C-alpha positions as CSV (number, residue, x, y, z in Angstrom):
1,X,90.1,24.0,12.9
2,X,92.3,26.8,11.5
3,X,95.1,28.1,13.7
4,X,97.2,31.2,13.6
5,X,100.4,30.8,11.7
6,X,99.1,27.8,9.7
7,X,100.6,27.8,6.2
8,X,99.3,26.7,2.8
9,X,101.1,26.2,-0.5
10,X,98.6,28.4,-2.4
11,X,95.6,30.7,-1.8
12,X,93.3,28.1,-3.4
13,X,94.3,25.4,-1.0
14,X,93.7,27.8,1.9
15,X,90.3,28.6,0.6
16,X,89.4,24.9,0.1
17,X,90.6,24.1,3.6
18,X,88.3,26.8,5.1
19,X,85.4,25.6,2.9
20,X,85.9,22.0,4.2
21,X,86.0,23.4,7.8
22,X,82.9,25.4,7.3
23,X,81.0,22.5,5.8
24,X,81.7,20.3,8.8
25,X,81.0,23.0,11.4
26,X,77.8,24.2,9.7
27,X,78.1,27.5,7.7
28,X,78.8,28.7,4.2
29,X,81.7,30.9,3.1
30,X,82.2,33.8,0.7
31,X,85.3,35.8,-0.2
32,X,85.2,39.4,1.1
33,X,88.3,40.6,-0.7
34,X,91.5,39.3,-2.4
35,X,94.3,41.9,-2.8
36,X,96.7,41.4,-5.7
37,X,100.3,42.6,-6.1
38,X,100.7,45.2,-8.8
39,X,104.0,43.8,-9.8
40,X,103.5,40.1,-10.0
41,X,99.7,39.9,-10.1
42,X,99.7,37.3,-7.3
43,X,97.2,37.5,-4.4
44,X,99.0,39.1,-1.5
45,X,96.2,38.9,1.1
46,X,92.6,37.7,1.3
47,X,89.7,37.4,3.8
48,X,87.1,34.7,3.9
49,X,83.9,35.4,5.9
50,X,80.7,33.7,6.9
51,X,78.0,34.1,4.3
52,X,75.9,35.8,6.9
53,X,78.5,38.6,7.5
54,X,77.3,42.2,7.3
55,X,73.8,43.4,6.7
56,X,71.7,43.7,3.6
57,X,71.8,47.1,2.0
58,X,68.4,48.7,1.6
59,X,67.5,48.9,-2.1
60,X,64.7,51.0,-3.4
61,X,64.0,48.4,-6.1
62,X,63.0,45.9,-3.3
63,X,59.6,47.5,-3.0
64,X,59.0,47.2,-6.7
65,X,59.9,43.6,-7.4
66,X,57.3,40.8,-7.0
67,X,59.8,38.3,-5.5
68,X,62.3,40.2,-3.4
69,X,65.6,38.4,-2.6
70,X,65.5,36.9,1.0
71,X,67.6,38.6,3.6
72,X,70.1,36.2,5.2
73,X,72.7,38.7,6.7
74,X,72.9,39.0,10.5
75,X,76.3,40.7,11.0
76,X,78.3,37.6,11.7
77,X,82.0,38.3,12.6
78,X,83.4,34.8,11.9
79,X,86.3,35.0,9.3
80,X,89.7,33.7,8.3
81,X,92.4,36.2,7.0
82,X,95.3,35.0,4.9
83,X,98.5,36.8,3.7
84,X,101.4,35.8,1.6
85,X,104.8,35.3,3.3
86,X,107.4,37.0,1.0
87,X,110.2,34.8,2.2
88,X,108.7,31.4,1.9
89,X,106.1,32.3,-0.8
90,X,103.4,30.4,1.2
91,X,100.1,31.7,2.6
92,X,99.7,31.9,6.3
93,X,96.8,32.5,8.7
94,X,97.2,35.8,10.5
95,X,93.6,36.3,11.6
96,X,90.9,33.8,12.7
97,X,87.5,34.4,14.4
98,X,85.6,31.2,15.1
99,X,82.5,32.6,16.9
100,X,79.2,33.1,15.1
101,X,76.2,35.1,16.3
102,X,73.6,32.7,14.7
103,X,72.7,29.0,15.0
104,X,75.1,26.9,13.0
105,X,73.7,24.4,10.4
106,X,74.3,21.0,11.9
107,X,75.1,18.6,8.9
108,X,71.9,16.6,9.3
109,X,71.2,16.5,5.6
110,X,73.2,16.1,2.5
111,X,75.7,18.6,1.3
112,X,74.7,19.8,-2.2
113,X,78.4,20.0,-3.1
114,X,78.5,16.2,-3.1
115,X,75.8,16.0,-5.8
116,X,78.2,15.3,-8.7
117,X,80.1,12.7,-6.7
118,X,76.9,10.8,-5.7
119,X,75.6,11.0,-9.3
120,X,78.8,9.4,-10.5
121,X,78.7,6.7,-7.9
122,X,75.0,6.0,-8.6
123,X,75.8,5.7,-12.4
124,X,78.5,3.2,-11.7
125,X,76.1,1.2,-9.5
126,X,73.5,1.3,-12.3
127,X,76.1,0.1,-14.8
128,X,77.1,-2.8,-12.6
129,X,73.5,-3.9,-12.2
130,X,72.9,-4.2,-16.0
131,X,73.8,-7.9,-15.9
132,X,70.5,-9.7,-15.3
133,X,70.5,-13.2,-13.7
134,X,68.1,-15.8,-15.0
135,X,67.4,-17.2,-11.5
136,X,64.7,-15.7,-9.3
137,X,66.3,-13.8,-6.4
138,X,65.7,-14.7,-2.8
139,X,64.6,-11.6,-0.8
140,X,63.7,-11.2,2.8
141,X,60.6,-9.4,1.6
142,X,59.7,-11.7,-1.2
143,X,56.2,-13.2,-0.9
144,X,55.6,-16.4,-2.9
145,X,52.8,-19.0,-2.6
146,X,52.1,-19.6,1.1
147,X,55.3,-17.9,2.4
148,X,53.5,-14.8,3.5
149,X,54.8,-12.1,6.0
150,X,51.5,-12.0,7.9
151,X,48.6,-14.2,8.7
152,X,46.0,-11.8,7.3
153,X,43.9,-13.4,4.7
154,X,44.4,-10.7,2.1
155,X,48.2,-11.3,2.1
156,X,47.5,-14.6,0.3
157,X,47.9,-15.0,-3.5
158,X,45.1,-14.1,-5.8
159,X,42.5,-16.7,-6.5
160,X,42.1,-15.4,-10.0
161,X,44.5,-14.8,-12.9
162,X,46.0,-11.3,-13.1
163,X,44.2,-8.9,-15.4
164,X,47.2,-7.6,-17.4
165,X,50.1,-9.5,-19.0
166,X,53.7,-8.7,-18.3
167,X,56.3,-8.7,-21.0
168,X,58.6,-11.8,-21.1
169,X,61.7,-11.3,-19.0
170,X,60.5,-8.2,-17.2
171,X,59.7,-10.0,-13.9
172,X,63.2,-11.5,-13.6
173,X,64.8,-8.1,-14.4
174,X,62.6,-6.2,-12.0
175,X,63.1,-8.7,-9.1
176,X,66.8,-8.7,-9.7
177,X,66.8,-4.9,-9.6
178,X,64.9,-4.9,-6.3
179,X,67.3,-7.5,-5.0
180,X,70.2,-5.3,-5.8
181,X,68.6,-2.5,-3.8
182,X,68.2,-4.8,-0.9
183,X,71.9,-5.8,-1.0
184,X,72.8,-2.1,-1.0
185,X,70.4,-1.3,1.8
186,X,69.2,-4.2,4.0
187,X,66.2,-2.1,5.1
188,X,64.9,-1.7,1.6
189,X,61.4,-3.2,1.6
190,X,59.7,-4.9,-1.3
191,X,56.9,-7.5,-1.6
192,X,55.3,-9.4,-4.4
193,X,51.8,-10.8,-4.8
194,X,51.2,-13.8,-7.0
195,X,48.0,-14.8,-8.9
196,X,46.3,-18.2,-9.2
197,X,48.9,-19.4,-11.7
198,X,51.9,-18.4,-9.4
199,X,52.7,-15.5,-11.7
200,X,53.6,-12.0,-10.4
201,X,50.5,-9.9,-10.2
202,X,51.5,-6.9,-8.0
203,X,54.8,-5.5,-6.7
204,X,55.4,-2.9,-3.9
205,X,58.6,-1.3,-2.7
206,X,59.8,1.4,-0.3
207,X,63.3,2.4,0.7
208,X,64.4,3.5,4.1
209,X,64.0,7.2,3.2
210,X,60.4,6.7,2.4
211,X,59.8,4.9,5.7
212,X,61.5,7.8,7.6
213,X,59.6,10.4,5.6
214,X,56.3,8.7,6.5
215,X,57.1,8.9,10.2
216,X,57.6,12.6,9.8
217,X,54.9,13.6,7.2
218,X,52.7,10.6,6.8
219,X,49.6,12.1,8.4
220,X,48.1,13.0,5.0
221,X,48.8,10.7,2.0
222,X,47.8,10.9,-1.6
223,X,47.4,7.6,-3.6
224,X,47.0,7.4,-7.3
225,X,47.6,4.9,-10.1
226,X,48.2,5.5,-13.8
227,X,44.8,4.9,-15.5
228,X,44.1,1.2,-15.6
229,X,42.1,1.7,-18.8
230,X,45.3,2.8,-20.7
231,X,46.8,-0.6,-21.6
232,X,49.7,1.2,-23.4
233,X,51.3,2.2,-20.1
234,X,52.7,0.3,-17.1
235,X,50.2,0.4,-14.1
236,X,52.4,2.4,-11.9
237,X,51.0,3.5,-8.5
238,X,52.5,5.9,-5.9
239,X,52.0,6.9,-2.3
240,X,52.9,10.6,-1.9
241,X,52.8,13.3,0.8
242,X,54.4,16.7,1.4
243,X,56.7,18.1,4.0
244,X,56.8,21.3,6.1
245,X,58.0,23.3,3.0
246,X,55.2,22.0,0.7
247,X,57.7,19.8,-1.2
248,X,56.8,16.3,-2.4
249,X,57.9,13.3,-0.3
250,X,57.6,9.9,-1.7
251,X,56.2,7.2,0.6
252,X,55.9,4.1,-1.5
253,X,55.6,2.8,-5.1
254,X,54.0,-0.2,-6.8
255,X,53.2,-1.8,-10.1
256,X,49.6,-3.1,-10.0
257,X,48.9,-5.5,-12.8
258,X,45.6,-6.6,-11.3
259,X,43.0,-3.9,-10.4
260,X,40.6,-6.1,-8.3
261,X,39.6,-5.3,-4.8
262,X,41.8,-8.2,-3.6
263,X,44.8,-6.6,-5.1
264,X,44.2,-3.3,-3.4
265,X,43.6,-5.0,-0.1
266,X,47.0,-6.6,-0.5
267,X,48.6,-3.3,-1.6
268,X,47.3,-1.2,1.3
269,X,48.1,-4.0,3.8
270,X,51.6,-4.2,2.5
271,X,52.0,-0.5,2.7
272,X,51.0,-0.6,6.4
273,X,53.5,-3.4,7.0
274,X,56.3,-1.3,5.5
275,X,55.2,1.6,7.7
276,X,55.2,-0.5,10.9
277,X,51.4,-0.6,11.0
278,X,50.9,3.2,11.3
279,X,48.0,4.3,9.1
280,X,47.7,7.9,7.8
281,X,44.9,10.1,9.3
282,X,43.7,11.1,5.8
283,X,44.2,9.6,2.4
284,X,43.3,11.2,-1.0
285,X,42.5,9.1,-4.0
286,X,40.5,9.1,-7.3
287,X,36.9,8.0,-7.3
288,X,37.3,4.3,-7.4
289,X,35.0,1.8,-5.7
290,X,37.7,-0.9,-5.2
291,X,40.2,1.5,-3.7
292,X,37.6,2.9,-1.3
293,X,36.6,-0.6,-0.2
294,X,40.2,-1.6,0.4
295,X,41.0,1.5,2.4
296,X,37.9,1.0,4.6
297,X,38.9,-2.6,5.4
298,X,42.6,-2.1,5.9
299,X,42.6,1.4,7.5
300,X,39.2,1.8,9.1
301,X,40.2,4.8,11.2
302,X,41.6,6.7,8.2
303,X,39.5,9.5,6.7
304,X,38.7,9.2,2.9
305,X,39.0,12.2,0.6
306,X,38.3,12.2,-3.1
307,X,40.4,14.1,-5.6
308,X,38.4,17.2,-6.6
309,X,40.4,17.7,-9.8
310,X,39.4,14.2,-10.9
311,X,35.7,14.9,-10.0
312,X,35.7,18.1,-12.1
313,X,37.4,16.3,-15.1
314,X,34.9,13.4,-14.9
315,X,32.0,15.8,-14.7
316,X,33.2,17.5,-17.9
317,X,33.4,14.1,-19.7
318,X,30.1,12.7,-18.4
319,X,28.1,15.9,-18.9
320,X,29.8,17.3,-21.9
321,X,26.5,18.1,-23.6
322,X,25.7,20.7,-20.9
323,X,29.1,22.4,-21.3
324,X,28.7,22.6,-25.1
325,X,25.5,24.6,-24.6
326,X,27.5,27.3,-22.8
327,X,25.7,26.6,-19.6
328,X,26.9,27.5,-16.1
329,X,26.8,23.9,-15.0
330,X,30.6,23.6,-14.3
331,X,30.6,26.9,-12.4
332,X,27.8,25.7,-10.2
333,X,29.3,22.2,-9.7
334,X,32.7,23.8,-8.6
335,X,30.8,26.0,-6.2
336,X,29.3,23.0,-4.6
337,X,32.8,21.6,-4.1
338,X,34.6,24.7,-3.0
339,X,32.3,27.5,-1.8
340,X,29.7,26.3,0.7
341,X,30.8,25.8,4.3
342,X,27.5,24.8,5.8
343,X,25.6,21.6,5.0
344,X,22.3,23.5,4.5
345,X,23.8,25.7,1.8
346,X,25.3,22.6,0.0
347,X,22.0,20.8,0.0
348,X,20.1,23.8,-1.3
349,X,22.6,24.6,-4.1
350,X,22.9,21.0,-5.2
351,X,19.1,20.5,-5.4
352,X,18.8,23.7,-7.4
353,X,21.5,22.6,-9.8
354,X,19.9,19.2,-10.4
355,X,16.5,20.7,-11.0
356,X,17.9,23.4,-13.3
357,X,19.6,20.9,-15.6
358,X,17.2,17.9,-15.1
359,X,19.9,15.6,-13.8
360,X,17.7,13.5,-11.5
361,X,18.4,10.3,-13.5
362,X,22.2,10.8,-13.9
363,X,23.7,7.8,-12.1
364,X,27.2,9.2,-11.9
365,X,26.0,12.5,-10.3
366,X,23.9,10.5,-7.8
367,X,26.9,8.5,-6.8
368,X,29.0,11.6,-6.4
369,X,26.5,13.1,-4.0
370,X,26.3,9.9,-2.0
371,X,30.0,10.3,-1.3
372,X,29.7,14.0,-0.5
373,X,31.4,13.4,2.9
374,X,34.6,12.7,0.9
375,X,34.8,16.0,-1.0
376,X,32.4,18.7,0.2
377,X,33.7,21.5,2.5
378,X,31.0,21.1,5.3
379,X,32.5,17.7,5.9
380,X,36.1,18.1,4.8
381,X,36.7,21.0,7.2
382,X,36.4,18.6,10.1
383,X,39.3,16.4,9.1
384,X,43.0,17.2,8.9
385,X,44.1,17.6,5.3
386,X,47.2,19.8,5.7
387,X,46.0,21.8,2.7
388,X,45.9,18.8,0.3
389,X,42.8,18.8,-2.0
390,X,43.7,16.3,-4.8
391,X,46.2,13.9,-6.2
392,X,48.2,16.5,-8.1
393,X,51.4,15.5,-6.4
394,X,51.1,12.0,-7.8
395,X,50.3,13.4,-11.2
396,X,53.5,15.5,-11.2
397,X,55.5,12.4,-10.4
398,X,53.8,10.4,-13.1
399,X,54.4,13.1,-15.7
400,X,58.1,13.0,-14.9
401,X,58.3,9.3,-15.7
402,X,55.5,9.2,-18.4
403,X,57.8,8.5,-21.3
404,X,59.3,5.5,-19.5
405,X,55.9,3.9,-18.7
406,X,55.5,2.5,-22.2
407,X,55.9,-1.4,-22.1
408,X,58.5,-1.3,-25.0
409,X,60.9,0.5,-22.6
410,X,63.1,-1.9,-20.8
411,X,62.0,-2.3,-17.2
412,X,65.5,-1.8,-15.8
413,X,65.7,1.6,-17.6
414,X,62.4,2.5,-16.2
415,X,63.5,1.7,-12.7
416,X,66.8,3.6,-13.1
417,X,64.9,6.7,-14.5
418,X,62.4,6.5,-11.6
419,X,65.2,6.4,-9.1
420,X,66.8,9.4,-10.7
421,X,63.5,11.3,-10.5
422,X,63.3,10.4,-6.8
423,X,66.8,11.5,-6.2
424,X,66.2,14.9,-7.9
425,X,63.1,15.5,-5.9
426,X,64.9,14.7,-2.6
427,X,67.8,16.9,-3.6
428,X,65.4,19.8,-4.4
429,X,63.9,19.3,-0.9
430,X,67.3,19.5,0.7
431,X,68.1,22.7,-1.2
432,X,64.8,24.3,-0.1
433,X,65.3,23.2,3.5
434,X,68.8,24.6,3.5
435,X,67.9,28.0,2.0
436,X,64.8,28.4,4.2
437,X,66.9,28.1,7.3
438,X,69.1,30.9,6.2
439,X,66.3,33.3,5.3
440,X,65.3,36.1,7.6
441,X,61.5,36.6,7.9
442,X,60.0,39.2,5.5
443,X,57.7,41.0,7.9
444,X,54.9,43.2,6.6
445,X,53.9,44.1,10.2
446,X,56.3,43.7,13.0
447,X,54.1,42.2,15.7
448,X,55.1,39.9,18.6
449,X,52.9,37.0,17.3
450,X,54.5,37.3,13.8
451,X,58.0,37.3,15.3
452,X,57.2,34.2,17.2
453,X,55.7,32.6,14.1
454,X,58.7,33.4,12.0
455,X,61.0,31.6,14.5
456,X,58.8,28.6,14.6
457,X,57.1,28.0,11.2
458,X,58.7,27.1,7.9
459,X,58.8,29.9,5.4
460,X,55.8,28.6,3.4
461,X,53.6,28.4,6.5
462,X,54.8,31.7,7.9
463,X,53.7,33.4,4.7
464,X,50.3,31.8,4.8
465,X,50.0,32.7,8.5
466,X,51.0,36.3,7.8
467,X,48.2,36.6,5.2
468,X,45.8,35.5,7.9
469,X,47.3,38.1,10.3
470,X,46.9,40.8,7.6
471,X,43.2,39.8,7.2
472,X,42.8,39.9,11.0
473,X,43.5,43.7,10.8
474,X,40.2,44.0,8.9
475,X,38.2,41.7,11.2
476,X,35.6,43.1,13.6
477,X,33.2,41.6,16.2
478,X,29.5,41.6,15.2
479,X,28.2,40.4,18.5
480,X,29.6,38.9,21.7
481,X,28.5,36.9,24.7
482,X,31.1,37.1,27.5
483,X,28.8,36.0,30.4
484,X,30.6,32.7,31.1
485,X,34.2,31.5,31.2
486,X,33.7,30.2,27.6
487,X,33.0,33.3,25.5
488,X,31.1,33.3,22.2
489,X,31.8,35.8,19.4
490,X,30.5,36.4,15.9
491,X,33.4,37.7,13.7
492,X,33.2,39.2,10.2
493,X,35.8,40.6,7.8
494,X,35.3,43.9,6.0
495,X,34.0,43.6,2.4
496,X,33.0,39.9,3.1
497,X,29.5,38.8,3.7
498,X,30.2,35.6,5.7
499,X,30.4,35.6,9.5
500,X,32.0,33.0,11.7
501,X,31.3,31.9,15.2
502,X,34.4,31.8,17.4
503,X,34.7,30.4,21.0
504,X,37.4,31.7,23.3
505,X,38.5,30.9,26.8
506,X,41.0,33.4,28.2
507,X,41.8,31.2,31.3
508,X,42.8,28.2,29.3
509,X,44.0,30.3,26.3
510,X,41.9,28.3,23.8
511,X,40.1,29.4,20.7
512,X,38.0,27.6,18.1
513,X,36.4,29.0,14.9
514,X,33.6,27.6,12.9
515,X,35.7,27.7,9.7
516,X,37.9,25.0,11.3
517,X,41.1,26.2,9.6
518,X,43.3,25.1,12.4
519,X,41.7,21.6,12.6
520,X,42.0,21.1,8.9
521,X,45.2,23.0,7.9
522,X,47.1,23.3,11.1
523,X,47.4,27.0,11.7
524,X,45.0,29.6,13.1
525,X,42.6,31.7,10.9
526,X,42.1,35.5,11.0
527,X,38.9,35.1,13.0
528,X,40.6,33.2,15.8
529,X,43.5,35.7,15.8
530,X,41.0,38.5,16.3
531,X,39.6,36.8,19.4
532,X,43.1,36.0,20.8
533,X,43.8,39.8,20.5
534,X,40.5,40.6,22.1
535,X,41.5,38.3,25.0
536,X,44.8,40.2,25.3
537,X,46.8,37.1,24.2
538,X,49.8,38.5,22.2
539,X,51.6,35.2,21.6
540,X,50.4,31.9,20.0
541,X,49.7,29.4,22.7
542,X,51.8,26.2,22.5
543,X,48.9,24.1,21.4
544,X,48.5,26.1,18.2
545,X,52.1,25.5,16.9
546,X,52.2,22.1,15.2
547,X,55.5,20.4,14.9
548,X,54.6,19.3,11.4
549,X,54.8,22.9,10.1
550,X,57.9,24.1,12.0
551,X,61.4,24.6,10.6
552,X,62.6,21.7,12.6
553,X,59.8,19.2,11.8
554,X,62.3,16.5,10.9
555,X,63.6,14.9,14.1
556,X,66.3,12.3,14.8
557,X,63.9,9.8,16.4
558,X,63.7,6.9,14.0
559,X,60.7,4.7,13.1
560,X,60.6,0.9,13.6
561,X,60.4,-1.7,10.8
562,X,59.3,-4.9,12.4
563,X,61.8,-5.4,15.3
564,X,64.5,-3.3,13.7
565,X,65.1,0.4,14.1
566,X,65.5,2.5,11.0
567,X,68.3,4.9,11.0
568,X,67.5,7.8,8.7
569,X,70.0,8.6,6.0
570,X,71.5,11.8,7.4
571,X,74.3,12.6,5.0
572,X,75.3,11.5,1.5
573,X,78.7,10.6,2.8
574,X,77.1,8.3,5.4
575,X,75.0,6.8,2.7
576,X,77.9,6.2,0.4
577,X,80.0,4.5,3.1
578,X,77.0,2.5,4.2
579,X,76.2,1.2,0.7
580,X,79.9,0.3,0.1
581,X,80.4,-1.6,3.4
582,X,77.2,-3.5,3.5
583,X,77.8,-6.0,0.7
584,X,81.4,-6.5,1.7
585,X,80.6,-7.6,5.3
586,X,77.5,-9.5,4.1
587,X,79.7,-11.7,1.9
588,X,82.3,-12.0,4.7
589,X,79.7,-13.1,7.2
590,X,78.2,-15.6,4.8
591,X,81.7,-17.1,4.0
592,X,82.7,-17.2,7.7
593,X,79.6,-19.0,8.7
594,X,80.6,-22.1,6.7
595,X,82.7,-23.5,9.4
596,X,83.1,-23.2,13.2
597,X,86.7,-22.0,13.3
598,X,86.1,-19.1,10.8
599,X,82.9,-18.2,12.7
600,X,84.8,-17.9,16.0
601,X,87.6,-15.9,14.4
602,X,85.2,-13.4,12.8
603,X,83.3,-13.1,16.1
604,X,86.4,-12.2,18.0
605,X,87.5,-9.7,15.4
606,X,84.0,-8.1,15.4
607,X,84.3,-7.4,19.2
608,X,87.7,-5.8,18.7
609,X,86.6,-3.8,15.7
610,X,83.5,-2.6,17.5
611,X,85.6,-1.3,20.4
612,X,87.9,0.5,17.9
613,X,85.0,2.1,16.0
614,X,83.4,3.3,19.3
615,X,86.7,4.9,20.4
616,X,87.0,6.7,17.1
617,X,83.4,7.9,17.2
618,X,83.7,9.1,20.8
619,X,86.9,11.0,20.0
620,X,85.3,12.6,16.9
621,X,82.2,13.5,18.9
622,X,84.3,15.3,21.5
623,X,86.3,17.1,18.9
624,X,83.1,18.3,17.1
625,X,81.5,19.4,20.4
626,X,84.6,21.5,21.4
627,X,84.7,23.0,17.9
628,X,81.1,24.0,17.7
629,X,80.1,24.6,21.3
630,X,81.3,28.3,21.5
631,X,80.1,29.2,18.0
632,X,76.4,29.9,18.9
633,X,75.6,33.1,20.7
634,X,72.6,35.2,21.6
635,X,70.0,33.5,19.4
636,X,68.4,30.3,20.7
637,X,65.1,28.6,20.2
638,X,63.9,26.6,23.2
639,X,61.6,23.7,22.5
640,X,59.4,21.8,24.8
641,X,59.7,18.1,25.8
642,X,57.7,17.1,22.7
643,X,60.4,18.5,20.4
644,X,63.7,17.8,22.3
645,X,64.8,15.3,19.7
646,X,64.6,17.9,17.0
647,X,67.2,20.4,18.3
648,X,70.2,18.6,17.0
649,X,68.8,18.5,13.4
650,X,68.7,22.1,12.5
651,X,69.7,22.2,8.8
652,X,71.7,20.7,6.0
653,X,75.3,21.4,5.0
654,X,76.3,24.7,3.5
655,X,76.6,25.6,-0.2
656,X,79.9,27.1,-1.4
657,X,80.1,30.6,-2.9
658,X,80.4,29.1,-6.4
659,X,77.4,26.9,-5.9
660,X,75.4,29.8,-4.6
661,X,76.0,31.7,-7.9
662,X,74.5,29.0,-10.1
663,X,71.4,29.7,-12.1
664,X,68.1,28.9,-10.6
665,X,66.3,25.7,-11.6
666,X,63.1,26.0,-13.4
667,X,60.1,24.8,-11.5
668,X,56.7,25.8,-10.2
669,X,56.5,29.2,-8.5
670,X,55.6,29.3,-4.8
671,X,52.1,30.9,-4.8
672,X,52.4,31.7,-1.2
673,X,55.5,33.8,-1.7
674,X,55.1,37.4,-0.7
675,X,54.7,39.9,-3.5
676,X,55.7,43.0,-1.6
677,X,57.5,43.9,1.6
678,X,57.9,46.8,4.0
679,X,61.4,47.5,5.3
680,X,61.7,49.3,8.6
681,X,65.3,50.4,8.2
682,X,68.7,48.9,8.5
683,X,69.4,49.8,12.1
684,X,66.1,48.3,13.3
685,X,67.0,45.0,11.5
686,X,70.3,44.9,13.4
687,X,68.8,45.5,16.7
688,X,66.1,43.0,16.3
689,X,68.3,40.1,15.2
690,X,71.1,40.6,17.7
691,X,69.2,41.7,20.8
692,X,65.9,39.9,20.5
693,X,65.6,37.4,23.4
694,X,64.9,33.7,22.8
695,X,61.3,32.8,22.4
696,X,60.2,29.7,24.1
697,X,57.4,27.6,22.6
698,X,56.4,23.9,22.4
699,X,55.0,22.0,19.5
700,X,52.3,19.4,18.9
701,X,52.3,16.6,16.5
702,X,48.7,17.0,15.2
703,X,45.7,19.2,15.8
704,X,43.1,18.0,18.3
705,X,39.5,17.7,17.1
706,X,37.7,18.7,20.2
707,X,40.3,19.8,22.8
708,X,40.2,23.4,21.6
709,X,36.5,23.9,21.7
710,X,35.1,25.4,24.9
């Protein structure tokens, strides 16, 4: 911590010192001014402030731009002031304010400033792993012959020969690469399935970050495999989900050289083993009979959902002759998928479409309709999908590695490129998580329920919720029945024909709409908000704020892998130290176990080392607590017992001023981003942020299917 009178040899060293202090405490820094001497040109005094110092100046151009810059200023007074001592020529601290008026960003995630260092370390690791051993590695996850990790029958080797050949030498190189990953991280999971000839047929792997991400965001999973009909590409498969910001999280990967139902049984069972037996509530996949059978057997309680993009593409290829005639078939087919909310409407429209184009004998179309529960809205609205509709997230991942899926590309280069893509996606996720926690909400209407939602929801969900709140302003009640404790309403929206039935109970503060938006997406619809307002409920009840969609969806509670507890990788520094020490001590333990005397010596040393490490960590914890405890004032968010483990993980480390000025990365635009905003005035912004009392709310892990219906 800086102290008055502390001296530095140069202004740059003072700035770097304050940057390092800010990174560990949990805020970012910018230079407010640097005065230079007119004679010598040297800096005579400077002031470094918290990046959230001051307030954003109202700009007339803000109302004209489609994507206004987010407001992060809250008038923070924390600063460090330096001046040059004329006698010694050094720079000394003559002013220091440690207190902040906003929550500090606890370093629970990686610091983007360390990106270059980590890339360098990873490249050195990759270079060291280029040497390929000719012997098959021994892995704690390796499954060979009858040495299976479970007694389930589908964990046995295939009884047939694999369908696709593997290039000579690829298996050894791939298994050595996975073994290197296991040495670097003992919790890295991988498994291999053999065929009838004891040759590798399928391979699955998942690192500790994937396991941790599944525990947080594994409720809805998308599975896809590169087309098995394309023999020119490696059969790469991926398990993907998305987090509270809508960013991709990777949950598992595989190479599937055999596409039989037995292989998919093994694959999904292995995925469950890696995820400690926890199955997702919903899984999306392409229309595939074998995949559907395997999911039904391995995860019987998981809801099936077909990729609607794949259905539309397949319809174009199977019924291309109708499209060439400029018919409206595709328009009507898409309407059956997206537009109809009631089963009666779907049946009527589907029958009319089949009769119109004489498609009674089309086998593919008949099979699609038999599986209507997996894609049609009247059925899909009853399951939790978190907004996912297809396997587009998998397709984006596959497109990033497409050039390396060719068999003529060395398998080691493919794995290294794949790891780089994974690292880039995770880094992007950290940047978005960091920036979102600095943003102030962009209100179109300053209402109590929106203020509460802005403090709870992530930026993406808040924007979607605010759209529903805007639509609620146009909602009206067509009819009502308030005779009993459970009231029934018919709600409509101006300029829209559809009406929705909404049930509300003011005593229990529950509401349920026939559109089932909350049950399927996880936040309330405009119809339900209308009834909440009718019942004079001005804040969202606790049951309607899902932990999955909050800013603090990630928690420090760690999942279990077998009998071991997974510690989520919280910082890049931690990961670097961990990966460096693991192989050193693994070799030392293996060597010391060769004789009794060395075993006893190492055992005694481990006890002493353990005590020393605990003393250092306890001392460091007390220092951090004393340094950061007085730095948070006024603004607090109180969570219920279901979220107490989340309070300590508030954000990732801060970006430096130089890093913040870098050019934006190219990427898909956020469709949910607000296109316009209404500013109430600078003074109102100050009063709201500094004087608004803490809002208390609790969060749930998943929406209930029937608990909210009167």
